[in-house]
N, C-alpha and C positions, 0 to 999 in steps of 0.2 A: 434422582437420576443425575449422573455425572454429565456435565455439559460437554457437548461434542461439536466442534467447529469445522465447517467445510469451507475451504477457499478454492476458487476456480480461476485459472488464467494460464498464461504462458510462462514457462521457465526457459531462460535463454542462456547461452554461453556468452559471457562478457570477456572481451579481450581489450586490455589496456596497455599502452606503452609503459615500460618500466621507467622509474625515476622521472615521471611527469614529462616525458619527451613528447614531441609532436609525432603524428602518424608518419610524416615524411622523413623522419630521421631515425626512427626506432628500428632495431633489428630483432627484437623479441617482444612478446606480449605476455602479460600476466593473465592467466585464465582462471575465472571463477564462474559459478553459476548463480543466477538470480532472476528475479522478476517480481513484480509488485505483490501478488497474492502468495507466491512461494515464500517471499521474505516474511510476510505476515504470519504464515503458518509456522515457519521456523521459530520466530520470536515467541509465538504462543506455546509451542512445544517446550522451548527453553523456560517458559514460565510455569511449566507443569500442567498445561492444558492439553486435552485430547484434541489434536488438530490433524485434519486430513486434507490433502491437496489433490485436486482434480485437474488433469490436463490430458493431452495426447502427445506421446513421444515415440520416436522410432525404436525398433527393437535392437538396433545396432549398438556398438560399444559406447558411442558418445551419448546416445539416449539413456543407456544404462548408467553412465557416469553421472548424468543429471539426477536420475533416480537415487543413486547412492549418496549424492550430496545432500539430499533431503532426509534420507533414511538415517544417516549418521547423527542427526539431531533429533531423532525420535518422531519425525512426521510420519503419519500413516500414509503410505504410498499405494495401498491396496486398490484404490479406486482410479489409479492412473490407467488410461487406455493406451495400448501399444499399437503402433502402426505408423505408416508414412515413411518418408525417406530422409527428412531433414529436421534439424533442430534450429530454432531461431538464434541468430547471433547479433550482438550489438558491440560496436567498437566505441570505446570511451577515451577521449582525451580529458584528463582530470584538470579541473580549474587550478590555476597557479597564479598567485598574485593578481594582476589586472587581466590576465588571459582567461577568458571564460571556458567552461567545459564545453566539449563538443561531442555529440553522439551521432553515429552513423548506423542505421539499422540495416540488417540483412536478414529479414524475417519473412518475406513473401515466399510462399511455397513451403513453409514449415508444416510439420505434422498437424499442429493445432490450427493453423490458418486454413488448412484444407479439410478440417474435421467436418463431419456431417452431424445433423441433429440426432440421428440414430445411434451415434457413438456413446451418448450419455443417457443412462437410465436413471432419471432423477428420483424416482420412487426408491430404487435400490440405494442410490448414493446418499439420500437423505434419511435412510433408515436409522432411527435413534439419534439423529442430529438435532441440535437445538438452535444453531446459528449458521447463516450463510453469508460469506463475505466475498466481494469481487471489486474490481476497479473499472473505471471507464476505459481503461486501455483494452480490456478484453473484447467488448463489443465493437471497438474500433478496428480490430484485426481483420474481420470479414463480415459480410452481410449475414452469413450463416451463424457466426458466433453472436451477433447481435440478437438473432432470433433465439439462440440457445440460452443466452443470459435472461431474456424476457421469460422464456419458459421456466427456467430454474427459479426465478423470482416468484412467479405465479405459484409454482409447486411448493416453494418454501412457505409462502403465506397460507396456502391451503393447509399445510401441516402445522401452522401456528408458530413457525420459527421466526426468529429475529433476522432481519436482512440489513446488512450494512454495505455501503458503497463509498469508495474513495473516488471522486469524480476524475481526478488525474488526467486532465485534458492534454493531449499530445497533438499539436498542429501538424507534425510530420506524418501522422497516421490517418487523420481525417479532417474535413473542414468543419468550421464552427456550425455551419448550416445543417450538415448531416448529423453532427454530434447532438445538436439541439433536438432534432426530430427523434433520434433514437433514444436519447437519455430522458426526454420528456415523458415518453411512454414507460420506460423502465422504472423511473423514479416514483411512479405511482405505487410501487410495491416495496419501497425502501423505507425502513424505520430510522436508520441513523446514516446521515450523509456527512462525509468529510470533504470540505470544499474550501479552497483558498481564492484569493482575488483573481488569479489567472484562470482558474476553472470557471468562476462565475461569469467572467467576461467572455472567455473563449467559447463556452458552451451555451450560455443563456443570455449573452450580451447584456449582462447585468452590471452596469457601472456603479461602483460604490460612492454615491453622491448624496447620501442622506445627511442633511445638515445637523451638526451637533452629535452625531453618532459615529463611534469608531467603525471603520469600514467593514471589518469582519463581522461585527454585530449587525450592521446594516444588511450585509449579504445574507446572513442567517435568517433575519426577519423576513426578507423578501422571498427567500427560498421556501420558508415555511408557509407563506401565503399561497405559493404555487403547488406545493406538494404536501402529502400527509406525513412529513417527517416528525419524529418525536424528539430528535436532537440533531443539531448541525454543529460540526466541530471544524476547527482550522488550526494549522500550525504554520509559522512563518519565521524566516530568517531575515535579519537586517544587518547589512554590512556596516561595521563600526570603524573599521580601518582596513588596510590592505590585507591584513592577516587575521583579524578577529571578527566574530559575528555575534549577534544577539539572537537568542531563540526564545519565542514565546508562543503560547497556545491559548485557545478560547473554546469553550463549548457553550452553546445556547440551548436551553431546555426549560420548559415550564415558564416561558415568558421572561427569562432572565439570562444574562450573559455572565459567565464565570471565566476569569483570566488567571493564568498561571503566573508564577514568578518568572523572572527573566534569568537566562543563563548566558554569560559571556564566554565564548569558547573559541579555540583553535580547531580547525577541521582537518582530520586525517582523511576521511572518506564520507561524503554526504549522501551517496547513492543508498537508497533504502531507508533514509531517515523518516520520510513520510509513512512508509509501511510500518516502521517501528512505532510510530505514533498510533497508527490504526490498531496494532496489536496491543499497545498499552491501554488504549481506550476500551477495546473489547474485554481485556482482562479486568479492568477496573469496573466495567459494567457487570461482569460475572461475579465479581467480589461484592457487588452491591455497595460500592463506595458512594458517598454523597458527591454532589456535582463538583465541589471544589477539590475534593480529594481525587476525583477522576481526572480532572484536567492537569493536576500536578503530576500524577503518575504517568499519564500519557506523554506529557511534555518532557519529563525526565527520561523516559524510554527513548524518545527521539534524540535528546541531547547525547545520551550515551552512544547511540549508533554512530554519531559523528566521530567517535574515537576508535571505531572498529573498521578495519580494512575489509573490503568485499561487500557484497549486497546484504548478507545476513547480520542481524543484530545479536551477537553472541554474548548476551548478558542474562542474568537471572532476575526473577521478580524481587528477590531480596536486595540485589544490587541497585535496582531501580528505586525501590523503597528507601534505601539508604540515602540516595541522592535527593529524592523528592521530599522525604519527611524527617530525616535525621539532621541534627545540628552539626554533626561531625563532617557531613558532606563528603569531600573527596580526600580526607586524610588517610594515611596508611592504615589498612585493615590488618590488625595483629591478632 
């Protein structure tokens, strides 16, 4: 049976000042669509995987535009619920030199934020599906969506599906105390967890203080003590100069940590890089790569996303493999 991936979350309209301007000086915005699980679905579809995206969107033209943004990359949009009045919006000032990025959300009252549990028939959604992916952003949107995510995870496990979650803690959406309560329950049904240091601290107050152990490995070990995870993965950037960054990833499984090689890179657009990592990891699992090959592929997918403008990672599996496994790396492809 061909693998079928279901992702669930909120797709938003992203508005960014052009030419890295400040909000207060710009006169026009670049408009693209994106959101954690939508980004993952697009990446997987570009890799040739059957990926479906579940959300709720208005029936009006802006809602349809978001649907079209997914459809053009081959994402299955047949399970999207239509209704409500608004689509979530986020405003992004891109990081430039020492000035950090800045995000302002305008998503309260969006169609998905006001969705009801009855909007989602998980038996029908999961028909023939083999994998369910979501992020910690989705249950943070509303109390109802927290319940919906829990129900979906339980249903997925009943059906023998693999469940993956990118913790993706957002302090602007909920408190650490509430995130801890909600995600502690949900994570009982998760097989693969993607978590970095900020997630571990923000959600589980898990300070990486293990002596003699690299912090991401320490976090992974501690999370596996608390939850029935089969794998914990992490990807992180380290600033090496004002304009360059180092990217590396780790997965921890079967009692061992596996680290990717490092990439030194300039960043065009970092939004969606974590989602690209998730897609790379899911794809590598579906291909039954060994653990070292998994982390190399996922890390390379995240690296390439930094070179693509917008939320979506518009690269193929062959291009990721070329970077991850080929000696020729980023030479001209003739």
